[in-house]
C-alpha positions in Angstrom: 20.9 -17.2 22.8 20.2 -17.1 19.1 22.3 -16.0 16.1 22.0 -12.3 15.6 19.0 -11.3 13.6 19.7 -10.3 10.0 17.2 -7.7 9.0 17.0 -8.2 5.2 15.1 -4.9 4.4 15.3 -2.0 6.9 15.3 1.6 5.9 17.5 2.7 8.7 18.7 5.8 6.6 15.1 7.1 6.7 14.1 6.0 10.1 11.4 7.8 11.9 11.3 11.6 12.0 11.2 12.9 15.6 9.4 16.1 14.4 6.6 14.2 12.6 3.2 13.6 14.0 2.6 9.9 14.5 -0.5 8.7 12.6 -0.2 4.9 13.0 -3.3 3.5 14.5 -5.5 6.5 13.8 -8.8 4.9 12.9 -10.5 7.9 11.0 -9.9 11.2 9.4 -11.1 12.9 12.5 -8.6 11.2 14.7 -5.9 12.1 12.2 -6.8 15.8 12.4 -7.0 15.8 16.1 -3.6 14.3 16.3 -2.2 17.0 14.0 -3.8 19.7 16.2 -2.4 18.1 19.4 1.0 18.0 17.7 0.9 21.7 16.9 -0.2 22.6 20.4 3.0 20.9 21.6 5.3 22.2 18.7 3.9 25.5 17.6 7.4 26.5 16.2 7.2 24.0 13.4 6.8 25.7 9.9 5.7 22.4 8.2 3.5 19.6 9.5 5.0 16.3 8.6 3.2 13.1 9.4 4.0 9.4 9.3 2.1 6.2 9.4 -1.6 6.9 8.3 -3.4 3.7 7.1 -5.5 3.6 4.0 -8.4 2.1 5.9 -8.7 5.3 7.9 -9.7 7.4 4.8 -13.0 6.8 3.0 -12.1 5.1 -0.2 -8.5 4.9 0.8 -7.5 8.0 -1.2 -7.2 11.1 0.9 -7.6 14.8 -0.5 -6.3 18.1 0.4 -9.8 19.2 1.2 -9.9 16.8 4.3 -7.0 18.8 5.8 -8.5 22.3 5.5 -8.2 24.3 8.7 -6.2 21.6 10.6 -2.7 23.1 10.3 -3.0 26.8 11.0 -2.0 27.7 7.5 1.2 25.6 7.5 2.0 23.4 4.7 1.6 19.6 5.3 2.9 16.4 3.9 1.8 13.2 5.5 3.4 9.9 4.5 1.3 6.6 4.5 2.4 3.7 6.7 4.1 2.1 3.7 5.8 5.3 2.6 4.5 4.7 -1.0 2.0 7.6 -0.9 1.7 11.1 0.4 -1.2 13.3 1.3 -0.6 17.1 1.1 -2.8 20.1 1.9 -3.4 23.2 -0.3 -0.7 25.2 1.4 2.0 22.6 0.5 1.0 22.2 -3.2 3.0 25.2 -4.6 6.3 24.6 -2.8 6.0 20.9 -3.7 5.3 21.6 -7.4 1.7 20.4 -7.5 -0.4 22.3 -10.0 -3.0 21.9 -12.6 -2.0 19.4 -15.3 1.3 18.4 -13.7 1.2 14.6 -14.0 4.7 13.8 -12.7 7.0 15.2 -10.1 10.6 14.2 -9.3 9.2 12.8 -5.9 5.9 11.2 -7.0 2.9 11.0 -9.3 0.2 13.4 -8.2 -3.4 12.4 -8.6 -5.4 14.8 -10.8 -9.1 15.4 -10.8 -10.4 13.9 -14.0 -12.5 16.9 -14.9 -10.6 19.9 -13.7 -7.0 18.4 -13.9 -6.4 20.1 -10.5 -4.2 18.1 -8.0 -6.3 16.4 -5.5 -3.6 16.2 -2.7 -2.9 12.5 -3.1 0.5 11.5 -4.5 1.5 7.9 -5.5 4.9 6.3 -6.2 6.6 8.2 -3.4 8.7 5.3 -2.3 9.9 4.8 -5.8 10.7 8.4 -6.8 10.9 10.2 -3.6 13.5 8.0 -2.0 15.9 8.6 -4.8 18.7 11.2 -5.2 16.6 13.4 -7.4 13.4 13.0 -5.3 15.1 13.9 -2.0 16.7 16.8 -3.6 13.3 18.1 -4.8 11.8 17.6 -1.3 14.7 19.5 0.3 14.4 22.3 -2.3 10.7 22.6 -1.5 11.7 23.4 2.1 10.4 20.1 3.7 12.5 19.8 6.8 14.5 16.8 7.5 16.5 16.4 4.3 19.7 18.3 5.3 22.7 16.1 5.9 22.8 16.6 9.8 19.0 15.9 10.0 19.4 12.8 7.9 22.4 11.6 10.0 20.5 12.0 13.2 17.7 9.8 11.8 20.3 7.2 10.8 21.9 7.0 14.2 18.5 6.7 15.9 17.6 3.7 13.7 21.0 2.1 14.1 20.8 2.4 17.9 17.3 0.8 17.8 18.6 -2.1 15.5 21.4 -3.1 17.8 19.0 -2.9 20.8 16.7 -5.4 19.1 19.5 -7.9 18.6 19.8 -7.1 14.8 23.5 -7.7 14.0 23.3 -7.2 10.3 21.1 -4.5 8.6 20.3 -4.4 4.8 19.4 -0.8 3.8 17.6 -1.5 0.6 17.4 1.8 -1.1 20.2 4.4 -1.4 21.8 6.8 -3.7 25.6 7.5 -4.0 25.3 10.7 -2.1 23.9 8.7 0.9 27.0 6.5 1.3 29.0 9.1 3.2 26.4 9.0 5.9 27.1 5.3 6.5 30.8 6.0 6.5 30.4 8.8 9.0 28.4 6.4 11.3 31.1 3.8 11.0 33.8 6.4 11.8 31.9 7.8 14.9 31.1 4.5 16.3 27.4 4.5 15.7 27.5 1.6 13.1 27.6 -1.3 15.5 25.5 -3.6 13.4 27.0 -4.7 10.1 25.4 -3.0 7.1 24.8 -3.9 3.5 23.6 -1.0 1.3 21.7 -1.4 -2.0 21.7 1.3 -4.7 18.6 2.3 -6.4 18.2 2.1 -10.2 15.0 3.6 -12.0 14.0 2.9 -15.6 16.3 4.8 -17.8 19.4 4.2 -15.8 22.4 4.3 -18.4 25.8 2.8 -18.5 27.7 5.7 -16.9 25.4 5.5 -13.8 26.2 1.7 -13.6 29.8 2.5 -13.9 29.6 4.7 -10.9 27.8 2.1 -9.0 30.5 -0.3 -9.7 32.9 2.1 -8.4 31.0 2.4 -5.1 30.9 -1.3 -4.9 34.6 -1.6 -5.0 35.2 1.3 -2.5 32.8 -0.2 0.2 33.4 -4.0 0.4 34.1 -5.5 3.8 32.1 -7.4 6.4 31.2 -4.2 8.3 30.0 -1.9 5.5 29.3 -3.3 2.1 27.7 -1.9 -1.2 26.7 -4.7 -3.4 23.1 -5.1 -4.6 20.9 -3.0 -6.9 17.4 -2.0 -5.9 14.7 -2.1 -8.6 10.9 -1.6 -8.6 8.7 -3.6 -11.0 5.4 -2.3 -9.5 4.1 -0.2 -6.5 1.6 -1.2 -3.9 -1.8 -2.8 -3.7 -3.9 -0.4 -1.6 -3.8 2.6 -4.2 -4.1 0.1 -6.9 -0.7 0.6 -8.3 0.7 -2.9 -7.9 0.6 -5.0 -11.1 -2.0 -7.8 -10.8 -2.8 -10.7 -13.3 -6.5 -9.9 -13.0 -8.3 -6.6 -12.2 -8.7 -5.3 -8.6 -11.8 -6.6 -6.9 -12.8 -3.1 -5.8 -11.5 -1.4 -9.0 -12.3 -3.7 -11.9 -11.3 -1.0 -14.3 -7.6 -1.5 -13.6 -5.1 -4.2 -12.8 -2.2 -1.9 -12.3 1.0 -1.4 -14.3 4.5 -2.4 -14.2 7.2 0.4 -14.1 9.3 -1.4 -16.7 8.1 -3.1 -19.8 9.0 -6.7 -19.4 11.5 -6.8 -22.2 13.2 -3.7 -20.9 13.4 -5.1 -17.4 14.8 -8.4 -18.7 17.6 -6.5 -20.7 18.5 -4.4 -17.7 18.7 -7.5 -15.4 20.9 -9.3 -18.0 23.2 -6.2 -17.8 23.3 -6.3 -14.0 24.3 -9.9 -14.1 27.0 -9.1 -16.7 28.4 -6.7 -14.2 28.2 -9.1 -11.3 25.3 -7.3 -9.4 22.6 -9.1 -7.4 19.2 -7.3 -7.8 16.6 -6.8 -5.0 13.3 -6.2 -6.9 10.2 -4.8 -5.1 7.2 -6.7 -6.3 3.8 -6.9 -4.5 1.3 -7.9 -7.2 1.1 -11.4 -8.8 1.9 -10.0 -12.2 4.8 -7.9 -10.7 6.2 -11.2 -9.2 5.7 -13.2 -12.4 7.4 -10.5 -14.5 10.5 -10.7 -12.3 10.5 -14.5 -12.3 10.2 -14.5 -16.1 13.1 -12.1 -16.4 15.3 -14.3 -14.1 14.4 -17.3 -16.1 15.6 -15.6 -19.3 18.7 -14.7 -17.6 19.4 -18.3 -16.7 18.5 -19.4 -20.3 21.1 -16.8 -21.6 23.8 -16.8 -18.9 23.4 -20.3 -17.7 23.5 -21.4 -14.0 24.6 -18.7 -11.6 24.5 -18.3 -7.9 23.1 -14.8 -8.1 20.3 -15.0 -5.5 18.2 -12.2 -6.9 15.5 -11.2 -4.5 11.8 -10.6 -4.9 11.1 -8.1 -2.0 7.6 -8.3 -0.5 6.0 -11.0 -2.7 2.7 -10.1 -1.1 0.5 -11.9 -3.7 1.9 -14.9 -5.6 0.1 -17.0 -8.2 0.2 -20.7 -7.1 1.8 -21.6 -10.5 4.7 -19.3 -9.5 5.5 -20.7 -6.1 7.9 -23.5 -7.2 9.8 -21.1 -9.5 11.4 -19.2 -6.6 13.5 -22.3 -5.6 13.9 -23.5 -9.3 15.4 -20.2 -10.3 17.3 -19.5 -7.0 15.2 -16.4 -6.3 15.0 -15.4 -2.6 11.6 -14.4 -1.2 12.4 -11.3 1.1 9.2 -10.9 3.1 8.0 -8.7 6.0 5.6 -10.9 8.0 4.2 -7.9 10.0 2.7 -6.5 6.7 0.2 -9.2 6.6 -1.3 -8.6 10.0 -4.9 -7.9 9.8 -4.6 -4.3 11.4 -2.4 -3.3 8.5 -3.9 -5.4 5.6 -7.5 -4.4 5.7 -7.5 -2.2 2.7 -5.2 -4.6 0.9 -7.7 -7.4 1.3 -10.5 -5.3 0.1 -8.5 -4.4 -3.0 -7.5 -8.0 -3.8 -10.8 -9.7 -2.9 -11.6 -12.8 -1.1 -11.0 -15.1 -4.0 -7.2 -14.3 -4.1 -6.7 -14.1 -0.3 -5.5 -17.6 -0.2 -2.2 -16.6 -1.9 -1.6 -13.5 0.2 1.8 -13.5 1.8 2.2 -17.2 1.0 5.0 -18.0 3.6 4.2 -21.6 4.3 3.7 -22.4 0.6 7.0 -20.7 -0.5 8.8 -22.6 2.2 7.1 -26.0 1.2 8.3 -25.4 -2.4 12.0 -24.9 -1.2 12.3 -21.2 -1.6 14.7 -19.3 0.7 12.7 -17.1 3.0 14.4 -14.0 4.3 12.5 -12.1 7.0 12.8 -8.4 7.5 11.0 -5.4 9.3 10.7 -2.9 6.4 11.2 -0.3 9.2 9.8 2.2 9.5 6.8 1.0 7.5 6.5 -1.6 10.4 8.0 -2.3 13.9 11.6 -3.0 13.8 11.4 -5.6 16.7 12.2 -9.0 15.2 9.9 -10.5 17.8 7.0 -8.9 15.9 8.1 -10.6 12.6 8.2 -14.1 14.4 4.9 -13.6 16.2 3.1 -12.4 13.0 4.5 -15.2 11.0 3.2 -17.9 13.3 -0.1 -16.3 14.0 -1.2 -14.0 11.2 -2.9 -12.0 13.9 -2.7 -8.5 15.3 -0.6 -7.6 18.1 -3.5 -8.3 20.6 -4.0 -11.8 19.2 -7.2 -11.0 17.3 -8.6 -11.5 13.8 -6.1 -14.0 12.5 -6.6 -14.8 8.8 -5.3 -17.1 6.1 -3.8 -19.5 8.7 -2.9 -22.0 5.9 0.1 -19.6 5.3 1.4 -19.4 9.0 4.7 -21.1 9.6 6.1 -22.8 12.7 8.5 -20.9 15.0 11.6 -22.8 13.9 10.9 -21.8 10.3 10.3 -18.1 11.2 13.6 -18.0 13.3 15.5 -19.5 10.6 14.1 -17.0 8.1 15.2 -14.2 10.4 18.6 -15.5 10.8 20.1 -17.9 8.3 17.6 -17.2 5.6 18.4 -13.6 5.6 22.1 -14.3 5.7 21.8 -16.6 2.8 20.0 -13.9 0.9 23.1 -11.6 1.1 25.6 -14.5 0.4 26.7 -14.5 3.9 25.4 -17.9 5.2 29.0 -19.2 5.7 29.6 -16.5 8.3 26.3 -15.2 9.7 22.9 -16.6 10.7 24.0 -19.6 12.7 26.1 -20.5 15.9 28.9 -22.7 14.8 32.7 -23.0 14.7 34.0 -20.7 12.1 31.1 -18.2 11.9 31.3 -14.7 13.0 30.3 -14.4 16.7 27.2 -12.3 16.0 24.6 -13.3 18.7 21.6 -12.1 20.7 20.8 -13.0 24.2 17.1 -12.9 24.9 15.1 -12.4 28.1 13.3 -15.7 27.5 13.3 -18.7 25.4 10.8 -18.2 22.4 10.5 -21.9 22.0 9.2 -22.3 25.6 6.3 -19.9 25.5 2.8 -21.2 26.0 1.0 -18.5 24.1 2.4 -16.9 21.0 1.5 -13.5 22.5 4.4 -14.1 25.0 6.8 -13.7 22.1 6.0 -9.9 22.0 7.3 -9.5 25.6 10.7 -11.1 24.9 13.5 -8.5 24.7 17.2 -8.6 23.6 19.2 -8.4 26.8 22.6 -8.4 25.0 23.8 -8.1 21.5 27.1 -9.4 20.4 28.9 -8.5 17.2 32.2 -10.1 16.2 32.5 -11.5 19.7 32.2 -8.0 21.4 29.2 -7.1 23.5 27.9 -3.9 21.8 24.7 -3.5 23.6 23.3 -4.5 27.1 19.7 -3.8 28.1 19.5 -1.3 31.0 
């Protein structure tokens, strides 16, 4: 028996679309096209082709184009989301309804790549997680006719993800990116008994957020504030992701020396906004993957401490995929939590990432051991549905840095021992949400949020055995809410 897992970053609201073609693990464009054709043979009634999970390394150069999808969808529009949900790949038939056209450099739901000569859209769209998973972005996708954005469809996806979370022994879920119009979905799930895990919802703010928007977010925080459903943190983005070269690096990309990426906010603007959030009592979860993105956030927090003085805010840097060694001790010194997703660093997912960053900087990729050694609070999470929700995959990857077959382990200097991994998945993640006094440990006075496992993870002879361990019972508040069949 362990404390219930606290998934510090899990997109349960988005979940996985049951009508989408699964592209995870496809090793080539040909395999992706064959999966699409097979999907349509099974589901000929579908008006749109939606896909999830393609990996950049399956595409020559990592940047897909509409031309590669020609003839594969029987004339249907197609939108295929990458495994990290930060980019989309669309075909020619989808361009008009989705708003892609010559010279259009920005959409409500993403940034289209344009051919440098013709200015025609290529079919590759970036910043989808930033813009597309926002109120305006989701409304734009719904208006384009993309299925799955009506309230009933969104609710079904939420319930499926919540059912999976409780079956995995996850007793608290942090849903990291929401709008105000998403909150009724969680309220409905609670009312109808689908919300068996506790849930913390973060609300998204993009550059340009004004005071009236913050006033509305404060009202939502007051309205949802108990140990079952709480709205408290603010989600921010400082950069995007490494593979399409949209994360902000301190030095240029190894495979694209013409760019080092950009931050979404100017540093001074970001600092001013973080100061305002602190004045209003908000904790911030900031997506930062590149080392310049990470440093920009740390610099802003340092400035907040200089102006506001010591505060137990526990701002989070989410992902922290590449951290300059000089910045490692700053997490603990500034009280910044490292919210990381161990599965992201597995070699089967990180191939294009490693190529983009280059071998010289690999040493500081997902520096779990170094962050822990410097006293940082580690909070583990799944980032479902970017990666598997099962906490045993977090633990396994954190201790091995290998794929799910035990192969190709890399950067072993940044593995952690199992005790550190379990703590990060329980007490560390509880600490990240200011709940360490009631969650993440088994002790008198804590909430009885527990998971019973099919085997003792500390007794396995081979780390691969961790992947076969299952939750046989999940207890929330002293009540058994799930038993394995």
